[in-house]
Structures are given as structure tokens and as C-alpha cells.
N, C-alpha and C positions, 0 to 999 in steps of 0.2 A: 312664746320664745323668750321674752324678757324675764319672766318669772323663773322659767327652767334654767336659763343661763345664770342668773344671779344666785339661785339656790346651789347650782353645781359649783360655782366659783367659791361660794361661802363654805360649803362642806369640804371642798378640796383644801382650802386654806386652813380651816379649823383642824382638819385631820393631818395636816402637813404631808399630803400625799406626794410621793416621788413622781416626777414626770407628769404633774397634774395638767399641764397644757395639752399634751397629746390626748389624755383621757377626756378633757373638756371638749376638745375639737371633735372627737369621735361622738361624744354625747350630743353636741349641738347638731351635727349632721344627722344623727338618728332622730332627734326631735324634729328637725326640719322635714325629713322624709315622712315621718309618721304623724306628726301633730300640726305642722305648719306647711302643708304642701304648696300653698299659694306663694310662699316666699322663695325667690330665686336665690341660689347660693351667693351671688354677689350682693344681694340685699341683706342677707344674713351677716356677711362680713362687715358691711357698713353699719348695721345695727349693733353688732358686737363692739365695734370701735367706739360708737357713741355711748354704749353702756359703760365701757371701760373708762371713758372720760368722765362720765357722771359719777362712777364709783370713786375715782381719784378725787374729784371735787368734793364728794360727800365725805370721804375720809378726812380731808383737810378741814371741812366744816365741823365734823364731830370732834376732831382733835382740839380745835379752837373752842368749841362749846364746853368740852370737858375741862380745859384749862380755866375757862371762866367759872365753871362750877366749882372747881377745886379752890380757886381764889376766893369765891364768895363763902365757901365753907371754912377755910382756914385763915383767910386774910393775908395769905402769903402769895405773892405773885409767882406763877410757875416758871417764868423766864427770869432767871437770876443773872442774866448777862449784863454785867456792869461795865464791860469793856466797850467804850464808845469809839475805839480806833477805826471801826468800819464806817463811821460817820464823817470822816475827814474829806 
């Protein structure tokens, strides 16, 4: 279920599909019925919520790693925010 869900979300986002949430929900239900029969619908909802949280955290981590990589390649910090007014 996890693999199928992550692939579906990735493909939908990469192809910029219109109304991708409805398509993914339909796909997840089909996968549950055909490939993951032991999972109850409420278990799938909990699992999808947890996967989404991990994907958000992973996105933040990759962004941070890419900024560090760019900094090490160019020597230029990616965050050029020199306005310290938010630190008051």
C-alpha cells in the first residue's frame, strides 16, 4: 500500500494532474480491495495520513540538503536574508 500510494502521488504531482486527489483516493481504494484486503478502510486512512506527514518531512529534509549541497558547491549561502528584524 505504501509503495503504491507514494508512486501514485509522485506520478500525479509530476504530471500536474487536475483533480489528482480524487484519482488517488480511487486508486488507493482499488489497491486496498485488490492487493491489501487485510487492511480496513480506517487503517488505510491512518496509513495515508502518516505517509503524507513523512513525505512533508522528507520534502523539508531534501530542501535543506540541497541548500547545503549548493552552498558547498558555490560557497554562496542559499538564504540571503540579511534582514534581522524578525529577531527582535
